[in-house]
N, CA, C, O and CB atoms as a CASP TS submission, in Angstrom:
PFRMAT TS
TARGET T0000
AUTHOR 0000-0000-0000
METHOD Language model
MODEL 1
PARENT N/A
ATOM      1  N   MET     1     180.572 337.096 -42.307  1.00  0.00           N
ATOM      2  CA  MET     1     181.638 336.413 -43.008  1.00  0.00           C
ATOM      3  C   MET     1     182.379 337.418 -43.948  1.00  0.00           C
ATOM      4  O   MET     1     183.603 337.376 -44.074  1.00  0.00           O
ATOM      5  CB  MET     1     181.059 335.199 -43.817  1.00  0.00           C
ATOM      6  N   LEU     2     181.619 338.293 -44.583  1.00  0.00           N
ATOM      7  CA  LEU     2     182.229 339.268 -45.491  1.00  0.00           C
ATOM      8  C   LEU     2     183.121 340.226 -44.718  1.00  0.00           C
ATOM      9  O   LEU     2     184.226 340.564 -45.141  1.00  0.00           O
ATOM     10  CB  LEU     2     181.147 340.050 -46.258  1.00  0.00           C
ATOM     11  N   ILE     3     182.583 340.668 -43.527  1.00  0.00           N
ATOM     12  CA  ILE     3     183.426 341.561 -42.662  1.00  0.00           C
ATOM     13  C   ILE     3     184.718 340.917 -42.338  1.00  0.00           C
ATOM     14  O   ILE     3     185.745 341.595 -42.385  1.00  0.00           O
ATOM     15  CB  ILE     3     182.714 341.924 -41.357  1.00  0.00           C
ATOM     16  N   TYR     4     184.756 339.592 -41.995  1.00  0.00           N
ATOM     17  CA  TYR     4     185.939 338.928 -41.642  1.00  0.00           C
ATOM     18  C   TYR     4     186.885 338.948 -42.825  1.00  0.00           C
ATOM     19  O   TYR     4     188.083 339.178 -42.660  1.00  0.00           O
ATOM     20  CB  TYR     4     185.646 337.529 -41.182  1.00  0.00           C
ATOM     21  N   ARG     5     186.365 338.712 -44.008  1.00  0.00           N
ATOM     22  CA  ARG     5     187.290 338.707 -45.229  1.00  0.00           C
ATOM     23  C   ARG     5     187.860 340.093 -45.444  1.00  0.00           C
ATOM     24  O   ARG     5     189.052 340.182 -45.740  1.00  0.00           O
ATOM     25  CB  ARG     5     186.521 338.245 -46.555  1.00  0.00           C
ATOM     26  N   TYR     6     187.145 341.144 -45.327  1.00  0.00           N
ATOM     27  CA  TYR     6     187.690 342.514 -45.466  1.00  0.00           C
ATOM     28  C   TYR     6     188.753 342.750 -44.384  1.00  0.00           C
ATOM     29  O   TYR     6     189.852 343.205 -44.702  1.00  0.00           O
ATOM     30  CB  TYR     6     186.541 343.595 -45.357  1.00  0.00           C
ATOM     31  N   THR     7     188.444 342.446 -43.097  1.00  0.00           N
ATOM     32  CA  THR     7     189.404 342.660 -42.074  1.00  0.00           C
ATOM     33  C   THR     7     190.667 341.836 -42.263  1.00  0.00           C
ATOM     34  O   THR     7     191.771 342.351 -42.084  1.00  0.00           O
ATOM     35  CB  THR     7     188.799 342.368 -40.774  1.00  0.00           C
ATOM     36  N   HIS     8     190.524 340.563 -42.621  1.00  0.00           N
ATOM     37  CA  HIS     8     191.644 339.687 -42.850  1.00  0.00           C
ATOM     38  C   HIS     8     192.474 340.235 -44.036  1.00  0.00           C
ATOM     39  O   HIS     8     193.704 340.252 -43.983  1.00  0.00           O
ATOM     40  CB  HIS     8     191.153 338.230 -43.120  1.00  0.00           C
ATOM     41  N   THR     9     191.812 340.663 -45.060  1.00  0.00           N
ATOM     42  CA  THR     9     192.499 341.174 -46.272  1.00  0.00           C
ATOM     43  C   THR     9     193.298 342.431 -45.964  1.00  0.00           C
ATOM     44  O   THR     9     194.446 342.577 -46.382  1.00  0.00           O
ATOM     45  CB  THR     9     191.477 341.472 -47.392  1.00  0.00           C
ATOM     46  N   LEU    10     192.666 343.331 -45.225  1.00  0.00           N
ATOM     47  CA  LEU    10     193.317 344.621 -44.836  1.00  0.00           C
ATOM     48  C   LEU    10     194.578 344.317 -43.985  1.00  0.00           C
ATOM     49  O   LEU    10     195.649 344.885 -44.199  1.00  0.00           O
ATOM     50  CB  LEU    10     192.296 345.555 -44.010  1.00  0.00           C
ATOM     51  N   ARG    11     194.409 343.446 -43.067  1.00  0.00           N
ATOM     52  CA  ARG    11     195.586 343.098 -42.149  1.00  0.00           C
ATOM     53  C   ARG    11     196.717 342.410 -42.944  1.00  0.00           C
ATOM     54  O   ARG    11     197.899 342.708 -42.777  1.00  0.00           O
ATOM     55  CB  ARG    11     195.113 342.123 -40.956  1.00  0.00           C
ATOM     56  N   ALA    12     196.304 341.500 -43.794  1.00  0.00           N
ATOM     57  CA  ALA    12     197.320 340.674 -44.591  1.00  0.00           C
ATOM     58  C   ALA    12     198.099 341.518 -45.573  1.00  0.00           C
ATOM     59  O   ALA    12     199.290 341.307 -45.800  1.00  0.00           O
ATOM     60  CB  ALA    12     196.611 339.528 -45.387  1.00  0.00           C
ATOM     61  N   THR    13     197.368 342.524 -46.178  1.00  0.00           N
ATOM     62  CA  THR    13     198.037 343.338 -47.216  1.00  0.00           C
ATOM     63  C   THR    13     198.625 344.685 -46.710  1.00  0.00           C
ATOM     64  O   THR    13     199.462 345.308 -47.364  1.00  0.00           O
ATOM     65  CB  THR    13     197.044 343.626 -48.324  1.00  0.00           C
ATOM     66  N   GLY    14     198.147 345.095 -45.525  1.00  0.00           N
ATOM     67  CA  GLY    14     198.580 346.385 -44.987  1.00  0.00           C
ATOM     68  C   GLY    14     197.848 347.568 -45.604  1.00  0.00           C
ATOM     69  O   GLY    14     198.169 348.723 -45.325  1.00  0.00           O
ATOM     70  N   LEU    15     196.852 347.268 -46.455  1.00  0.00           N
ATOM     71  CA  LEU    15     196.024 348.289 -47.017  1.00  0.00           C
ATOM     72  C   LEU    15     195.154 348.960 -45.944  1.00  0.00           C
ATOM     73  O   LEU    15     194.865 348.364 -44.906  1.00  0.00           O
ATOM     74  CB  LEU    15     195.166 347.703 -48.110  1.00  0.00           C
ATOM     75  N   LYS    16     194.746 350.194 -46.204  1.00  0.00           N
ATOM     76  CA  LYS    16     194.024 350.928 -45.140  1.00  0.00           C
ATOM     77  C   LYS    16     192.534 350.939 -45.273  1.00  0.00           C
ATOM     78  O   LYS    16     191.813 351.038 -44.280  1.00  0.00           O
ATOM     79  CB  LYS    16     194.483 352.319 -45.097  1.00  0.00           C
ATOM     80  N   THR    17     192.042 350.834 -46.553  1.00  0.00           N
ATOM     81  CA  THR    17     190.569 350.926 -46.702  1.00  0.00           C
ATOM     82  C   THR    17     190.077 349.746 -47.609  1.00  0.00           C
ATOM     83  O   THR    17     190.835 349.121 -48.351  1.00  0.00           O
ATOM     84  CB  THR    17     190.150 352.351 -47.334  1.00  0.00           C
ATOM     85  N   LYS    18     188.786 349.511 -47.485  1.00  0.00           N
ATOM     86  CA  LYS    18     188.163 348.505 -48.301  1.00  0.00           C
ATOM     87  C   LYS    18     188.325 348.875 -49.790  1.00  0.00           C
ATOM     88  O   LYS    18     188.559 348.013 -50.638  1.00  0.00           O
ATOM     89  CB  LYS    18     186.673 348.352 -47.921  1.00  0.00           C
ATOM     90  N   ARG    19     188.199 350.129 -50.067  1.00  0.00           N
ATOM     91  CA  ARG    19     188.339 350.579 -51.461  1.00  0.00           C
ATOM     92  C   ARG    19     189.713 350.171 -51.970  1.00  0.00           C
ATOM     93  O   ARG    19     189.814 349.594 -53.053  1.00  0.00           O
ATOM     94  CB  ARG    19     188.141 352.129 -51.585  1.00  0.00           C
ATOM     95  N   GLU    20     190.769 350.452 -51.223  1.00  0.00           N
ATOM     96  CA  GLU    20     192.160 350.058 -51.621  1.00  0.00           C
ATOM     97  C   GLU    20     192.240 348.562 -51.880  1.00  0.00           C
ATOM     98  O   GLU    20     192.875 348.130 -52.841  1.00  0.00           O
ATOM     99  CB  GLU    20     193.195 350.451 -50.515  1.00  0.00           C
ATOM    100  N   ALA    21     191.587 347.754 -51.010  1.00  0.00           N
ATOM    101  CA  ALA    21     191.584 346.306 -51.132  1.00  0.00           C
ATOM    102  C   ALA    21     190.874 345.859 -52.417  1.00  0.00           C
ATOM    103  O   ALA    21     191.349 344.970 -53.124  1.00  0.00           O
ATOM    104  CB  ALA    21     190.915 345.677 -49.909  1.00  0.00           C
ATOM    105  N   VAL    22     189.785 346.458 -52.690  1.00  0.00           N
ATOM    106  CA  VAL    22     189.009 346.127 -53.903  1.00  0.00           C
ATOM    107  C   VAL    22     189.797 346.527 -55.181  1.00  0.00           C
ATOM    108  O   VAL    22     189.862 345.781 -56.158  1.00  0.00           O
ATOM    109  CB  VAL    22     187.612 346.859 -53.873  1.00  0.00           C
ATOM    110  N   GLU    23     190.385 347.733 -55.119  1.00  0.00           N
ATOM    111  CA  GLU    23     191.160 348.191 -56.267  1.00  0.00           C
ATOM    112  C   GLU    23     192.373 347.315 -56.532  1.00  0.00           C
ATOM    113  O   GLU    23     192.678 347.013 -57.686  1.00  0.00           O
ATOM    114  CB  GLU    23     191.601 349.617 -56.056  1.00  0.00           C
ATOM    115  N   GLU    24     193.079 346.896 -55.461  1.00  0.00           N
ATOM    116  CA  GLU    24     194.239 345.992 -55.562  1.00  0.00           C
ATOM    117  C   GLU    24     193.789 344.658 -56.083  1.00  0.00           C
ATOM    118  O   GLU    24     194.497 344.060 -56.893  1.00  0.00           O
ATOM    119  CB  GLU    24     194.947 345.822 -54.199  1.00  0.00           C
ATOM    120  N   GLY    25     192.631 344.150 -55.656  1.00  0.00           N
ATOM    121  CA  GLY    25     192.104 342.899 -56.148  1.00  0.00           C
ATOM    122  C   GLY    25     191.797 342.954 -57.653  1.00  0.00           C
ATOM    123  O   GLY    25     192.040 341.990 -58.378  1.00  0.00           O
ATOM    124  N   LEU    26     191.268 344.080 -58.106  1.00  0.00           N
ATOM    125  CA  LEU    26     190.952 344.215 -59.506  1.00  0.00           C
ATOM    126  C   LEU    26     192.178 344.314 -60.348  1.00  0.00           C
ATOM    127  O   LEU    26     192.216 343.757 -61.445  1.00  0.00           O
ATOM    128  CB  LEU    26     190.094 345.392 -59.730  1.00  0.00           C
ATOM    129  N   ARG    27     193.222 345.029 -59.862  1.00  0.00           N
ATOM    130  CA  ARG    27     194.473 345.093 -60.527  1.00  0.00           C
ATOM    131  C   ARG    27     195.122 343.755 -60.654  1.00  0.00           C
ATOM    132  O   ARG    27     195.687 343.422 -61.695  1.00  0.00           O
ATOM    133  CB  ARG    27     195.355 346.013 -59.836  1.00  0.00           C
ATOM    134  N   THR    28     195.044 342.966 -59.580  1.00  0.00           N
ATOM    135  CA  THR    28     195.626 341.611 -59.524  1.00  0.00           C
ATOM    136  C   THR    28     194.848 340.675 -60.576  1.00  0.00           C
ATOM    137  O   THR    28     195.444 339.916 -61.340  1.00  0.00           O
ATOM    138  CB  THR    28     195.516 341.015 -57.990  1.00  0.00           C
ATOM    139  N   LEU    29     193.545 340.804 -60.535  1.00  0.00           N
ATOM    140  CA  LEU    29     192.796 339.973 -61.496  1.00  0.00           C
ATOM    141  C   LEU    29     193.143 340.314 -62.948  1.00  0.00           C
ATOM    142  O   LEU    29     193.311 339.421 -63.779  1.00  0.00           O
ATOM    143  CB  LEU    29     191.289 340.143 -61.276  1.00  0.00           C
ATOM    144  N   LEU    30     193.245 341.585 -63.240  1.00  0.00           N
ATOM    145  CA  LEU    30     193.601 341.947 -64.617  1.00  0.00           C
ATOM    146  C   LEU    30     195.032 341.458 -65.027  1.00  0.00           C
ATOM    147  O   LEU    30     195.263 341.030 -66.158  1.00  0.00           O
ATOM    148  CB  LEU    30     193.508 343.482 -64.773  1.00  0.00           C
ATOM    149  N   ARG    31     195.952 341.542 -64.072  1.00  0.00           N
ATOM    150  CA  ARG    31     197.337 341.087 -64.296  1.00  0.00           C
ATOM    151  C   ARG    31     197.345 339.567 -64.531  1.00  0.00           C
ATOM    152  O   ARG    31     198.036 339.092 -65.432  1.00  0.00           O
ATOM    153  CB  ARG    31     198.255 341.462 -63.071  1.00  0.00           C
ATOM    154  N   LEU    32     196.606 338.819 -63.750  1.00  0.00           N
ATOM    155  CA  LEU    32     196.521 337.358 -63.963  1.00  0.00           C
ATOM    156  C   LEU    32     195.912 336.990 -65.267  1.00  0.00           C
ATOM    157  O   LEU    32     196.365 336.057 -65.930  1.00  0.00           O
ATOM    158  CB  LEU    32     195.738 336.717 -62.879  1.00  0.00           C
ATOM    159  N   LYS    33     194.876 337.715 -65.658  1.00  0.00           N
ATOM    160  CA  LYS    33     194.216 337.428 -66.957  1.00  0.00           C
ATOM    161  C   LYS    33     195.143 337.723 -68.100  1.00  0.00           C
ATOM    162  O   LYS    33     195.169 336.986 -69.086  1.00  0.00           O
ATOM    163  CB  LYS    33     192.925 338.247 -67.119  1.00  0.00           C
ATOM    164  N   SER    34     195.923 338.811 -67.986  1.00  0.00           N
ATOM    165  CA  SER    34     196.945 339.172 -68.999  1.00  0.00           C
ATOM    166  C   SER    34     197.963 338.092 -69.097  1.00  0.00           C
ATOM    167  O   SER    34     198.337 337.697 -70.202  1.00  0.00           O
ATOM    168  CB  SER    34     197.634 340.503 -68.664  1.00  0.00           C
ATOM    169  N   GLN    35     198.435 337.590 -67.969  1.00  0.00           N
ATOM    170  CA  GLN    35     199.459 336.547 -68.014  1.00  0.00           C
ATOM    171  C   GLN    35     198.892 335.270 -68.598  1.00  0.00           C
ATOM    172  O   GLN    35     199.608 334.557 -69.302  1.00  0.00           O
ATOM    173  CB  GLN    35     200.025 336.282 -66.617  1.00  0.00           C
ATOM    174  N   ALA    36     197.646 334.957 -68.337  1.00  0.00           N
ATOM    175  CA  ALA    36     197.044 333.733 -68.949  1.00  0.00           C
ATOM    176  C   ALA    36     196.977 333.902 -70.436  1.00  0.00           C
ATOM    177  O   ALA    36     197.250 332.939 -71.152  1.00  0.00           O
ATOM    178  CB  ALA    36     195.616 333.445 -68.385  1.00  0.00           C
ATOM    179  N   GLU    37     196.632 335.063 -70.957  1.00  0.00           N
ATOM    180  CA  GLU    37     196.579 335.289 -72.408  1.00  0.00           C
ATOM    181  C   GLU    37     197.969 335.125 -73.003  1.00  0.00           C
ATOM    182  O   GLU    37     198.107 334.531 -74.073  1.00  0.00           O
ATOM    183  CB  GLU    37     196.014 336.700 -72.731  1.00  0.00           C
ATOM    184  N   ILE    38     198.988 335.627 -72.351  1.00  0.00           N
ATOM    185  CA  ILE    38     200.359 335.518 -72.857  1.00  0.00           C
ATOM    186  C   ILE    38     200.771 334.015 -72.920  1.00  0.00           C
ATOM    187  O   ILE    38     201.396 333.570 -73.882  1.00  0.00           O
ATOM    188  CB  ILE    38     201.354 336.340 -71.935  1.00  0.00           C
ATOM    189  N   ARG    39     200.391 333.243 -71.839  1.00  0.00           N
ATOM    190  CA  ARG    39     200.744 331.848 -71.803  1.00  0.00           C
ATOM    191  C   ARG    39     200.076 331.067 -72.934  1.00  0.00           C
ATOM    192  O   ARG    39     200.628 330.061 -73.381  1.00  0.00           O
ATOM    193  CB  ARG    39     200.369 331.259 -70.468  1.00  0.00           C
ATOM    194  N   LYS    40     198.938 331.485 -73.396  1.00  0.00           N
ATOM    195  CA  LYS    40     198.241 330.794 -74.522  1.00  0.00           C
ATOM    196  C   LYS    40     199.040 330.815 -75.784  1.00  0.00           C
ATOM    197  O   LYS    40     198.936 329.877 -76.576  1.00  0.00           O
ATOM    198  CB  LYS    40     196.891 331.428 -74.792  1.00  0.00           C
ATOM    199  N   VAL    41     199.855 331.855 -76.028  1.00  0.00           N
ATOM    200  CA  VAL    41     200.598 331.965 -77.255  1.00  0.00           C
ATOM    201  C   VAL    41     202.052 331.453 -77.144  1.00  0.00           C
ATOM    202  O   VAL    41     202.814 331.453 -78.110  1.00  0.00           O
ATOM    203  CB  VAL    41     200.592 333.391 -77.697  1.00  0.00           C
ATOM    204  N   ARG    42     202.390 331.020 -75.919  1.00  0.00           N
ATOM    205  CA  ARG    42     203.756 330.557 -75.716  1.00  0.00           C
ATOM    206  C   ARG    42     204.110 329.417 -76.646  1.00  0.00           C
ATOM    207  O   ARG    42     203.415 328.404 -76.728  1.00  0.00           O
ATOM    208  CB  ARG    42     203.953 330.127 -74.286  1.00  0.00           C
ATOM    209  N   GLY    43     205.221 329.617 -77.347  1.00  0.00           N
ATOM    210  CA  GLY    43     205.690 328.596 -78.306  1.00  0.00           C
ATOM    211  C   GLY    43     205.006 328.655 -79.664  1.00  0.00           C
ATOM    212  O   GLY    43     205.342 327.846 -80.529  1.00  0.00           O
ATOM    213  N   LYS    44     204.092 329.538 -79.895  1.00  0.00           N
ATOM    214  CA  LYS    44     203.363 329.643 -81.137  1.00  0.00           C
ATOM    215  C   LYS    44     203.765 330.805 -81.996  1.00  0.00           C
ATOM    216  O   LYS    44     203.277 330.925 -83.119  1.00  0.00           O
ATOM    217  CB  LYS    44     201.942 329.731 -80.859  1.00  0.00           C
ATOM    218  N   LEU    45     204.610 331.643 -81.534  1.00  0.00           N
ATOM    219  CA  LEU    45     205.039 332.812 -82.296  1.00  0.00           C
ATOM    220  C   LEU    45     206.362 332.532 -82.957  1.00  0.00           C
ATOM    221  O   LEU    45     207.260 331.932 -82.367  1.00  0.00           O
ATOM    222  CB  LEU    45     205.143 334.049 -81.400  1.00  0.00           C
ATOM    223  N   ALA    46     206.469 332.978 -84.202  1.00  0.00           N
ATOM    224  CA  ALA    46     207.731 332.848 -84.911  1.00  0.00           C
ATOM    225  C   ALA    46     208.705 333.959 -84.455  1.00  0.00           C
ATOM    226  O   ALA    46     208.318 335.108 -84.244  1.00  0.00           O
ATOM    227  CB  ALA    46     207.496 332.912 -86.451  1.00  0.00           C
ATOM    228  N   TRP    47     209.964 333.569 -84.318  1.00  0.00           N
ATOM    229  CA  TRP    47     210.973 334.553 -83.914  1.00  0.00           C
ATOM    230  C   TRP    47     212.174 334.341 -84.699  1.00  0.00           C
ATOM    231  O   TRP    47     212.603 333.202 -84.885  1.00  0.00           O
ATOM    232  CB  TRP    47     211.296 334.483 -82.447  1.00  0.00           C
ATOM    233  N   SER    48     212.755 335.400 -85.181  1.00  0.00           N
ATOM    234  CA  SER    48     214.073 335.244 -85.878  1.00  0.00           C
ATOM    235  C   SER    48     215.000 336.296 -85.322  1.00  0.00           C
ATOM    236  O   SER    48     214.629 337.446 -85.086  1.00  0.00           O
ATOM    237  CB  SER    48     213.944 335.391 -87.467  1.00  0.00           C
ATOM    238  N   GLY    49     216.164 335.868 -85.135  1.00  0.00           N
ATOM    239  CA  GLY    49     217.205 336.779 -84.574  1.00  0.00           C
ATOM    240  C   GLY    49     218.212 335.960 -83.800  1.00  0.00           C
ATOM    241  O   GLY    49     218.007 334.770 -83.560  1.00  0.00           O
ATOM    242  N   GLY    50     219.262 336.574 -83.423  1.00  0.00           N
ATOM    243  CA  GLY    50     220.289 335.914 -82.657  1.00  0.00           C
ATOM    244  C   GLY    50     220.441 336.517 -81.299  1.00  0.00           C
ATOM    245  O   GLY    50     220.519 337.736 -81.145  1.00  0.00           O
ATOM    246  N   LEU    51     220.485 335.632 -80.286  1.00  0.00           N
ATOM    247  CA  LEU    51     220.632 336.109 -78.930  1.00  0.00           C
ATOM    248  C   LEU    51     221.990 336.801 -78.752  1.00  0.00           C
ATOM    249  O   LEU    51     222.097 337.750 -77.976  1.00  0.00           O
ATOM    250  CB  LEU    51     220.479 334.949 -77.938  1.00  0.00           C
ATOM    251  N   ASP    52     223.007 336.345 -79.449  1.00  0.00           N
ATOM    252  CA  ASP    52     224.320 337.011 -79.289  1.00  0.00           C
ATOM    253  C   ASP    52     224.295 338.447 -79.802  1.00  0.00           C
ATOM    254  O   ASP    52     225.020 339.302 -79.294  1.00  0.00           O
ATOM    255  CB  ASP    52     225.412 336.222 -80.029  1.00  0.00           C
ATOM    256  N   GLU    53     223.473 338.709 -80.797  1.00  0.00           N
ATOM    257  CA  GLU    53     223.301 340.112 -81.298  1.00  0.00           C
ATOM    258  C   GLU    53     222.551 341.002 -80.336  1.00  0.00           C
ATOM    259  O   GLU    53     222.823 342.198 -80.229  1.00  0.00           O
ATOM    260  CB  GLU    53     222.563 340.113 -82.628  1.00  0.00           C
ATOM    261  N   ILE    54     221.607 340.410 -79.641  1.00  0.00           N
ATOM    262  CA  ILE    54     220.731 341.151 -78.784  1.00  0.00           C
ATOM    263  C   ILE    54     221.402 341.442 -77.416  1.00  0.00           C
ATOM    264  O   ILE    54     221.226 342.516 -76.841  1.00  0.00           O
ATOM    265  CB  ILE    54     219.424 340.382 -78.598  1.00  0.00           C
ATOM    266  N   ARG    55     222.155 340.479 -76.928  1.00  0.00           N
ATOM    267  CA  ARG    55     222.805 340.647 -75.614  1.00  0.00           C
ATOM    268  C   ARG    55     223.816 341.797 -75.614  1.00  0.00           C
ATOM    269  O   ARG    55     224.699 341.875 -76.469  1.00  0.00           O
ATOM    270  CB  ARG    55     223.508 339.347 -75.204  1.00  0.00           C
ATOM    271  N   THR    56     223.664 342.652 -74.667  1.00  0.00           N
ATOM    272  CA  THR    56     224.606 343.826 -74.656  1.00  0.00           C
ATOM    273  C   THR    56     225.666 343.664 -73.543  1.00  0.00           C
ATOM    274  O   THR    56     226.607 344.454 -73.458  1.00  0.00           O
ATOM    275  CB  THR    56     223.806 345.186 -74.437  1.00  0.00           C
ATOM    276  N   ASP    57     225.505 342.649 -72.707  1.00  0.00           N
ATOM    277  CA  ASP    57     226.464 342.473 -71.621  1.00  0.00           C
ATOM    278  C   ASP    57     227.639 341.655 -71.979  1.00  0.00           C
ATOM    279  O   ASP    57     228.469 341.362 -71.119  1.00  0.00           O
ATOM    280  CB  ASP    57     225.818 341.871 -70.473  1.00  0.00           C
ATOM    281  N   ARG    58     227.755 341.257 -73.252  1.00  0.00           N
ATOM    282  CA  ARG    58     228.924 340.431 -73.691  1.00  0.00           C
ATOM    283  C   ARG    58     229.669 341.082 -74.770  1.00  0.00           C
ATOM    284  O   ARG    58     230.663 340.538 -75.251  1.00  0.00           O
ATOM    285  CB  ARG    58     228.500 339.064 -74.158  1.00  0.00           C
TER
END
């Protein structure tokens, strides 16, 4: 079953080695954990400033 998962993962991602697949999985896990931490503080941080001042395209 584990061999199938590696094979399926390599085909689905286009990665060439099991090591690349594991490293990509770890990077993805870290990215998702970071995003979850950011979501926890959503709406809880004070912000002062004006969007009109910040926008440079107008």
